[in-house]
VOGU-3710 file (C-alpha; in Angstrom, 3 decimals, decimal comma):
1> mqwevvigle> -0,024/-0,050/0,042  1,261/3,435/-0,963  1,019/6,087/1,740  1,032/9,829/1,492  2,209/12,007/4,370  0,282/15,115/5,317  1,964/17,731/7,537  0,806/21,122/8,843  3,031/23,279/11,133  2,253/25,626/14,043
11> thaqlntvtk> 5,216/27,840/14,758  5,560/30,045/17,820  7,853/33,089/17,214  8,635/35,389/20,177  8,356/38,978/19,179  11,405/40,951/20,019  9,759/43,799/21,945  11,475/45,385/24,750  8,651/44,850/27,163  5,843/42,075/27,532
21> ifsgaatayg> 2,686/42,003/25,614  0,406/43,119/28,573  2,835/44,572/31,115  6,018/46,746/31,313  8,287/43,947/32,541  11,413/43,287/30,558  11,640/40,460/27,992  15,531/40,154/27,931  16,676/36,546/27,953  19,042/35,198/30,611
31> aepntqacav> 18,016/37,107/33,834  17,909/35,431/37,188  14,712/33,287/37,674  11,638/35,412/38,523  13,359/38,769/38,440  11,403/39,892/35,321  7,947/38,897/36,309  5,790/41,899/37,543  2,390/41,968/39,282  0,509/41,537/35,912
41> dlalpgvlpv> 2,584/38,549/34,859  1,961/37,052/38,303  -1,757/37,629/38,122  -1,963/39,365/41,486  -5,474/40,565/42,504  -6,673/43,845/41,069  -4,124/44,130/38,142  -5,244/44,828/34,549  -3,414/44,219/31,361  -2,336/47,063/28,932
51> fnraaaekav> -1,671/46,036/25,389  1,816/46,649/23,916  1,429/48,541/20,549  4,786/47,213/19,356  3,445/43,621/19,352  0,730/44,656/16,858  3,185/46,363/14,617  5,357/43,339/14,373  2,382/41,040/13,846  1,251/43,326/11,038
61> rfglavgari> 4,735/43,203/9,482  4,618/39,541/9,276  1,087/39,504/7,711  2,122/41,942/4,965  5,330/40,064/4,390  3,424/36,765/3,430  0,697/38,653/1,577  -2,015/37,778/4,108  -5,195/39,741/5,035  -4,840/41,893/8,043
71> nrksvferkn> -8,026/42,003/10,102  -8,978/45,529/10,881  -10,615/44,317/14,153  -9,120/41,470/16,117  -10,187/40,172/19,589  -8,375/38,662/22,555  -9,718/35,631/24,244  -8,985/33,632/27,436  -7,840/30,076/26,807  -8,488/28,320/30,198
81> yfypdlpkgy> -6,213/25,545/31,487  -4,235/24,954/34,669  -0,463/24,539/34,634  2,043/25,635/37,191  3,898/28,109/34,837  0,633/29,837/33,960  -0,283/31,867/37,141  -3,493/33,366/35,823  -4,962/29,938/34,961  -5,606/31,030/31,514
91> qttqlelpiv> -3,573/32,223/28,548  -4,536/35,442/26,708  -4,652/34,689/22,965  -6,778/35,208/19,764  -9,077/32,571/18,326  -12,169/33,753/16,441  -10,607/37,040/15,040  -6,827/36,821/14,848  -4,795/39,813/13,775  -3,462/38,014/10,530
101> aeggtlriql> -6,074/36,149/8,560  -5,964/33,837/5,613  -4,541/34,464/2,191  -0,786/34,386/3,035  1,865/32,106/1,482  5,463/31,310/1,940  7,589/29,847/-1,004  9,920/26,988/-0,233  12,605/25,603/-2,478  13,772/21,945/-2,497
111> gdyekdirit> 16,365/21,206/-5,166  14,884/22,094/-8,470  11,292/22,640/-7,542  9,477/25,336/-5,568  6,179/25,151/-3,745  3,861/27,636/-1,949  2,791/26,742/1,577  -0,519/28,401/2,624  -0,619/30,318/5,757  -3,925/29,750/7,645
121> rahmeedagk> -3,614/32,487/10,229  -1,239/34,200/12,655  -2,481/35,174/16,009  -0,919/37,068/18,871  -0,683/35,656/22,375  1,393/35,555/25,566  3,953/33,003/26,271  3,956/30,966/29,483  6,679/30,547/32,106  9,102/27,749/32,156
131> slhedfhgmt> 9,291/24,595/34,258  12,773/23,691/35,395  13,502/20,130/36,212  17,242/20,175/36,730  18,972/20,290/40,143  15,789/20,138/42,059  16,043/16,568/43,373  12,674/15,221/42,302  10,985/18,637/42,445  10,166/21,243/39,701
141> gidlnragtp> 11,102/24,894/39,810  9,084/27,546/37,961  10,676/30,503/36,349  8,059/33,098/35,326  10,429/35,517/33,510  9,054/34,300/30,132  5,351/34,595/31,191  3,809/37,345/29,101  6,342/37,536/26,502  4,567/38,349/23,187
151> lieivtepdm> 4,267/35,623/20,634  2,741/35,191/17,166  1,524/31,553/16,411  1,773/31,048/12,690  -0,437/28,099/11,414  -0,161/26,544/8,050  -2,568/24,627/5,925  -1,685/20,744/5,720  0,348/21,370/2,509  3,588/19,646/3,250
161> rssaeavaya> 4,152/16,091/2,069  7,425/15,148/3,682  9,780/15,995/6,472  12,131/17,709/3,936  9,247/20,039/2,935  8,450/20,735/6,633  12,072/21,598/7,285  12,319/23,790/4,163  9,207/25,734/5,325  10,463/26,012/8,876
171> ralhslvrwi> 13,808/27,404/7,547  12,164/29,831/5,140  9,928/31,070/8,054  12,907/31,279/10,398  14,720/33,328/7,837  11,687/35,598/7,183  10,919/36,543/10,821  14,728/37,547/11,308  14,733/39,290/7,853  11,761/41,663/8,758
181> gicdgnmqeg> 13,139/42,132/12,257  10,271/40,669/14,459  12,069/37,787/16,066  15,641/36,936/16,857  15,039/33,382/15,858  17,171/31,850/18,548  16,051/28,324/18,726  18,241/27,339/21,623  16,522/30,019/23,786  13,081/29,098/22,710
191> sfrcdanvsv> 12,457/32,147/20,530  11,330/29,992/17,627  9,759/26,614/18,081  7,549/24,383/16,051  4,646/21,981/16,623  4,206/19,431/13,755  0,686/17,940/12,933  1,388/14,744/11,202  -0,969/12,180/9,503  -0,879/9,628/6,849
201> rvkgteklgt> -3,494/8,551/4,207  -3,567/6,158/1,393  -2,090/7,839/-1,707  -4,806/9,119/-4,063  -7,458/9,667/-1,411  -8,733/13,022/-0,252  -9,820/12,348/3,227  -7,263/13,309/5,880  -6,018/10,720/8,318  -6,021/11,108/12,147
211> rceiknlnsf> -3,398/13,632/13,099  -1,043/13,602/15,985  0,619/16,859/17,235  4,291/16,772/18,129  5,159/19,670/20,485  7,942/22,027/21,015  10,507/21,103/18,368  13,373/23,558/18,766  15,656/22,477/15,985  15,384/21,719/12,437
221> kflekaidye> 17,118/18,361/12,945  14,743/17,293/15,592  11,731/18,486/13,414  12,904/16,193/10,572  13,628/13,239/12,842  10,394/13,574/14,812  8,286/13,675/11,631  10,045/10,762/10,100  9,630/8,632/13,289  5,934/9,535/13,631
231> vrrqielied> 5,230/8,652/10,014  6,827/5,294/10,441  4,836/4,665/13,676  1,520/5,562/12,202  1,989/3,537/8,980  3,163/0,435/10,880  0,210/0,870/13,388  -2,355/1,014/10,635  -0,777/-1,854/8,587  -0,805/-3,975/11,769
241> ggrvvqetrl> -4,606/-3,550/12,125  -4,400/-0,759/14,677  -5,716/2,827/14,430  -4,082/6,167/15,118  -5,502/8,099/18,099  -5,519/11,945/17,972  -3,150/13,064/20,648  -0,246/15,246/21,651  3,157/13,638/21,550  6,801/14,669/22,572
251> ydpdrdetrs> 9,836/13,883/20,678  12,695/12,299/22,733  16,059/13,016/20,937  17,894/10,506/23,037  15,754/7,689/21,933  14,832/9,159/18,499  11,159/8,548/19,056  7,862/10,264/19,854  5,804/9,274/22,909  2,313/10,093/23,995
261> mrskeeandy> 1,975/13,203/26,212  -1,815/13,665/26,474  -5,034/13,119/24,486  -5,607/16,037/21,950  -7,701/18,744/23,323  -10,482/20,417/21,232  -11,202/24,064/21,375  -14,272/23,581/23,687  -12,052/21,930/26,162  -10,414/25,336/26,937
271> ryfpdpdllp> -13,673/27,193/27,340  -12,623/30,153/25,271  -14,272/33,413/25,829  -13,501/37,161/25,059  -11,187/38,704/27,536  -13,265/41,250/29,476  -10,246/43,362/30,469  -9,125/43,955/26,868  -10,933/45,934/24,196  -10,969/44,706/20,655
281> lvisdayiee> -7,838/45,779/18,726  -8,659/48,069/15,819  -6,161/48,861/13,132  -6,668/51,472/10,408  -5,756/51,264/6,750  -3,372/54,213/7,225  -1,562/52,284/9,997  -1,191/49,234/7,782  0,274/51,419/4,980  2,555/52,957/7,437
291> vrstlpelpq> 3,855/49,594/8,575  4,104/48,356/4,902  6,401/51,456/4,022  8,976/50,152/6,703  9,266/46,732/5,371  12,677/45,852/3,632  12,957/44,189/0,252  11,707/40,657/0,945  13,623/37,399/0,357  11,769/36,285/-2,633
301> akrerfmsey> 11,971/39,776/-4,377  15,677/39,999/-3,567  16,227/36,479/-4,884  14,516/37,343/-8,191  16,525/40,552/-8,442  19,878/38,813/-7,862  18,930/36,482/-10,694  18,091/39,336/-13,064  20,538/42,003/-12,207  23,471/39,840/-11,349
311> slpaydagvl> 22,678/36,906/-13,635  23,025/34,478/-10,861  21,710/30,846/-11,071  18,612/30,207/-9,013  20,625/27,990/-6,547  23,192/30,698/-5,834  20,519/33,403/-5,437  18,564/31,016/-3,015  21,655/30,494/-0,897  22,640/34,129/-0,839
321> tssreladyf> 19,266/35,202/0,294  19,010/32,751/3,169  19,531/35,573/5,546  19,324/39,260/5,078  22,875/39,737/6,417  24,242/37,305/3,945  22,404/38,886/1,059  23,725/42,378/2,090  27,245/41,018/2,434  27,184/39,572/-1,088
331> eatakalggp> 25,692/42,694/-2,688  28,241/44,901/-1,010  31,015/42,590/-2,284  29,541/42,450/-5,933  29,084/46,182/-6,082  32,675/46,712/-5,018  33,747/44,430/-7,821  31,729/46,013/-10,501  28,141/46,626/-9,530  24,839/45,173/-10,670
341> lspsplpqag> 23,732/44,672/-14,237  21,215/47,102/-15,548  17,643/46,000/-14,974  16,886/46,858/-18,610  17,226/44,167/-21,213  20,811/42,865/-21,749  22,624/44,642/-24,592  22,465/43,275/-28,041  25,584/41,608/-29,623  28,260/44,189/-29,942
351> egdadasqlr> 26,587/46,636/-27,669  28,485/46,474/-24,346  28,742/42,706/-24,385  32,268/42,966/-22,693  30,945/45,135/-19,811  27,931/42,895/-19,295  30,242/39,846/-19,111  32,591/41,506/-16,759  29,807/42,322/-14,366  28,339/38,774/-14,494
361> naaklaanwi> 31,767/37,297/-13,863  32,389/39,683/-10,936  29,138/38,705/-9,327  29,692/35,022/-9,943  33,223/35,312/-8,515  31,905/37,023/-5,292  29,038/34,387/-4,992  31,399/31,519/-5,420  33,890/32,730/-2,697  31,033/33,590/-0,248
371> mgdlsaalnk> 29,346/30,286/-0,706  32,666/28,428/-0,711  35,712/29,510/1,284  34,044/32,089/3,403  31,046/29,851/4,368  33,394/26,976/5,010  35,521/29,214/7,359  32,434/30,504/9,172  31,024/26,961/9,598  34,333/25,607/10,981
381> egkdiagspi> 34,324/28,332/13,779  30,575/28,300/14,385  30,137/31,988/13,230  27,535/33,574/11,104  28,205/36,232/8,409  27,891/39,098/10,965  30,893/37,535/12,908  33,152/37,235/9,759  36,599/38,707/10,417  36,810/39,500/6,817
391> sssqlagllk> 34,544/42,388/5,779  32,730/42,608/2,332  35,164/45,428/1,212  38,123/43,312/2,288  36,869/40,285/0,308  36,345/42,475/-2,542  39,903/43,735/-2,298  41,159/40,095/-2,419  38,906/39,217/-5,451  40,197/42,207/-7,457
401> riqdstisgk> 43,654/40,819/-7,255  42,339/37,635/-8,966  40,600/39,738/-11,568  43,702/41,757/-12,507  45,895/38,625/-12,347  48,066/39,859/-9,552  47,498/36,417/-7,893  46,018/33,185/-9,032  42,942/31,576/-7,593  45,076/29,036/-5,686
411> iakevfsamw> 47,338/31,738/-4,162  44,193/33,641/-3,274  43,239/30,840/-0,821  46,509/31,370/0,965  45,944/35,115/1,167  42,326/34,446/2,330  43,574/32,394/5,274  46,096/34,955/6,239  43,465/37,725/6,239  41,144/35,404/8,327
421> sgegeadavi> 43,958/35,098/10,824  44,289/38,960/11,095  47,357/39,527/8,911  45,674/42,605/7,186  44,324/43,528/3,828  44,977/41,415/0,765  47,496/43,817/-0,782  49,480/43,811/2,448  49,497/39,968/2,634  50,591/39,606/-0,971
431> earglrqvsd> 53,506/41,966/-0,494  54,538/40,725/2,882  54,569/37,049/1,687  55,883/37,756/-1,835  52,867/36,167/-3,597  52,556/38,347/-6,548  51,869/36,272/-9,723  54,603/35,945/-12,214  53,367/37,307/-15,499  56,764/38,005/-17,170
441> sgaiekiide> 56,730/35,836/-20,201  60,514/35,625/-20,315  60,559/34,260/-16,711  57,911/31,789/-17,406  59,660/30,537/-20,678  62,840/29,979/-18,700  61,010/27,746/-16,180  59,351/25,844/-19,061  62,652/25,313/-20,853  64,206/23,789/-17,727
451> iiaanpaqva> 61,272/21,458/-17,309  61,395/20,262/-20,810  65,157/19,832/-20,604  64,800/17,787/-17,449  62,065/15,480/-18,755  63,091/14,370/-22,277  61,295/10,994/-22,001  57,962/12,592/-21,032  58,414/15,153/-23,875  58,798/12,378/-26,359
461> eyrsgkdklf> 55,681/10,509/-25,061  53,640/13,740/-25,158  54,718/14,440/-28,831  53,881/10,937/-29,792  50,220/11,504/-28,843  49,942/11,172/-25,016  48,204/14,382/-24,487  47,348/13,565/-20,866  50,986/14,301/-20,036  50,311/18,018/-20,374
471> gffvgqamka> 49,001/18,074/-16,777  52,326/16,606/-15,700  54,273/19,534/-17,245  51,869/22,077/-15,866  52,327/20,620/-12,464  56,104/20,583/-12,682  56,135/24,232/-13,947  53,730/25,428/-11,234  55,903/23,671/-8,616  59,074/25,329/-10,027
481> skgkanpaql> 57,353/28,692/-9,738  56,006/28,128/-6,271  52,532/28,531/-7,597  53,179/32,059/-8,883  53,178/31,577/-12,603  50,218/32,999/-14,393  48,218/29,937/-15,299  46,805/31,268/-18,612  50,265/32,391/-19,817  51,896/29,212/-18,543
491> nellkqklag> 49,445/26,953/-20,469  49,768/28,924/-23,645  53,610/29,023/-23,662  53,847/25,380/-22,510  51,699/24,289/-25,459  53,897/26,228/-27,907  57,098/24,836/-26,440  55,854/21,169/-26,342  54,642/21,573/-29,948  58,333/21,975/-30,728
//
């Protein structure tokens, strides 16, 4: 039997406001437990919530970024349940009228294909506190610093058909909320966490299977592993004659398995009702347009522009727009090397072809180095692009020396390593280490003559038709020049000399 996987995600993104959603307490991470929980967060008698306008602004930014409809009127409700880290006994959230309604999409890219994932809604709510189980010897501690931190919960339609698609969506969403400046995306600190709703059905059928929700997945790796395990579990259960029960499950990374947490609640289990202490939130068209005017160029638009202006392949453009900081770094480097192509149609043959080609080559050179050597160095040291010891202007300075044949691509890697270690700008490293490329044809000819004289047997074999020996001579010549010979000149002169 062929099975189809159906996945929808609910993602909680903490909004990076300075204070909480209904109180003036700070939201900064890492404070001593219970030092950032005020009377409102503790639900002391007589306190009243006051809505944080900044939370609405950030929620609207998200809605506009995904092209969703913004509700001009949204309502806060009380979601009633008891848990030790929820002092009020209810969570203030939005159910019937969320701030961000339907109509939004987020595009994902997997290999050669793209897919739009539909956004069902995004609503504002307050985060709960945190239960601490370590170092309490059989007891649980409660830290209420996080209680009241503003969240948006972003809910998708069940549009994903594999764990790979779910991870691609989560990565795209993670990039977007950081790109538009509403969430720091720190998964280790709980700023961005996902719940996965997973079900299976016989391929070709329309009816959805019974879903299970896997809670609080705080890494892309765990998201993928939890979904894959849950899919296997459900298929095996059905094929063995059992049935899937709707429930909430937790993922145990140590055992790489999901396990039952509680039966899945329905909305009526929470006894939702409008919060009598909070008026409906009313947003004007003028305010929405004001927020729209502050949005940066969005990832998809920038990706398409990189492909048109810089003639980058789709893959390169996708990688370089995976974060706003990386995109800015690339563009600054590319502009320093030659600037973007004109957005107008490319010139006809004979009309500026050389300039257009030079600009394309400069952008591609920058992209290759950023995705290659720079990314490898950053990954090795666990840094992101903001922590790079080589700035975009410094990298451009290095790449210019490749363009003007001062150094070869191979020597450039040595210069890059020296720059990474703090030895200064590219020009300073090249001069200090004597790495300038040899472009003197007389000097290169002398090296070639010595190589030919020292290897008469190989010369005879080459001239008898063994063309593969050409690489041997190139290697010997580059070794003799300590890698400094201009490769293009060396190849041309070597061919002439070997031809006899």
